[in-house]
Structure formats: structure tokens, C-alpha cells
N, C-alpha and C positions, 0 to 999 in steps of 0.2 A: 378688698378681696384681696386672702392671701390662696395661695399656691402651694402644697406639700406635696415634695416629693419620697416615693419611696424605690429605692434602688434594690431592687433584687436581680442576682444574678441573671444574664439570659439565660434561654434554655439552648442546649447545645443543638445544633442540626446533625441531623442524622447521618449526614456524610462525614462528619468530624471525626467519629466514635469508628465509621468504616477507614477511616484515614490513618487514625490512631491501630487499630487491628493492624493495618497493612502493612506499617513501618514498622512492628512487631516482628514479622515472618518474612523483611526484607532481606533479598540477600546480595550481597555484593562481592566483586574478587577485586585484590589487591594486587598488581604485579609487578615483578620487575623484569624489565625489558633487556636485553645485553644487548649493544649496539654495532656498529660496522667498525667505529671509531673509539671503541675499548670502552666509553662512556657506560651507565647504564641509568634508566629510566624507569622511573615509578609512576604509577597510575593506577587508578581505579573505575570500575566498571560496573553494572550490572549480569555483561553478557561480554565474557572475554573470548571467546570464539570470533565474536562479530568486531571486536574491539580489535582483535589484535591483525583482522584482515585491513583495518582501513589504520593500521601502523604499518600494512606489509604496504595497501596502494600508496601509503603517504598522506594520506589525508586525516590521521587523528590528533597532530599536532604539527606544530612547526619545527620542533628540535626534532619526532623521526623520520620528517619531511628532509631532511639534510642528511642527516643522517640514519638510516634503514637496519632494522631491528634484525639481528643474526636469530634469534630466539627468544624465547622467555624463559628466562635463565631461573623465577620460583614465580610459585601465585597462593596464592590461601582465599581461601571462601570465605569470612564474614558476614554471619547472622546478624546483622543490624541496619538500621535506616543509615541513607544517602549522609549524614550528616555523619557519623559516626565512624564511617568510609574514610569520607574526606580528612576526617582528624590524621585519621591511622594513616592513609597515604603521605599528608604532609608530616608527620613524626618519622616517617621512613626518608622522605625527601630531605630533611634535614640531615640528617646522620651520613656521614662521610662515607668515603667507598671501602672502606676498613667492614667498616658495619653490616654497609648492605652485600660483602661478598661472604663477614658470617653466616644473616640471614637465607644466603642461597644455598650457603654451605651445610647449615641443621636451622629449619624453617621452625622449629620447635620453638626458637629465640621468640621469635616474633609477641605471645601472648606476655612471655615476662616483661618484653618491654614496652607494651601499651600499659600493663598492669604498673611497672616502677614508674614510667613518664607520665600517666594518668590516672593513677588509681582505679581505672575501668577494668572488671574483669567482662571478657566477653570471651563467645564462644569460636572458637578461631579455628579451620579445618584446610589442610594443607592440601592439594590439590596435586598428585603423585602425576598424572600424565596431560599435563596442559596444551593445548591445540597448538603444532609448531607452524603449521603451512595453509597456508590460506585455503585448503580442500580439510582441513581437520586437523586428526594426528599424523604425524608422520609415518 
């Protein structure tokens, strides 16, 4: 008796296609906080105002629990999936203070930094008035 196997690709589940479409329209924020100890903290989130409130309350990260944020120094809206946002966050975190200061002063530099470091061409928008207090805009 012989058994033959036919290896056809499995059909994609409908939810997989929906997830692909969702990741194409996802938006994340990359942000740099100025902390009370003079350091900069870089992070990413899907909801900037909510995340900032968590940082102010000391519930977003151990570092900002110890050194509270004074303000959102700069933020960018990134039209990309979570994985890409994490890569951009890591790219900024690897950079020194001087590069972060340059990004804060000239936020358009982020696009060039991403392109030169990763080869990715992303749609990045500078957020002009990020929330600064638990209640929203100052």
C-alpha cells in the first residue's frame, strides 16, 4: 500500500487578511520625554495622551516612576505596524543625548535617520501639540 502526499498551501483564514489590512493602517506614536533628572526617555504607543498620563502617574515604566516626566519634548505619528514602531523606538534609544537633542530641535531629521539606518521609507508626521498634562493640552 502506498500513500502519496499532496502539499498544497493551506488557504488563508479570513481573519489573517483582516489583520494584514489593519497593520497597514495602524498608527503609532514615537515620543521623547524630558525627565526631572535631565535625561530623555524614548517610547512608543498607540495612544499618546493615555501613555503620557500613565507616565505622570508612575505606572508606565520603572524609569519614569523614579524620574517623573516634565514634558513631552517631541513626538511623531508613524503610519506603520507595531513592529516597525518598536524598531524606530530602538533606533532612537541607541542614539546619544546629542542626537536626541537634534531630533527635538529639528523633528524632520527622524525621517532621514530612519532611512539611513534601516533603509525603510516611512510616513512620519511631527505632532505639533502633544498633550502635556493629565488633562490634555496645557
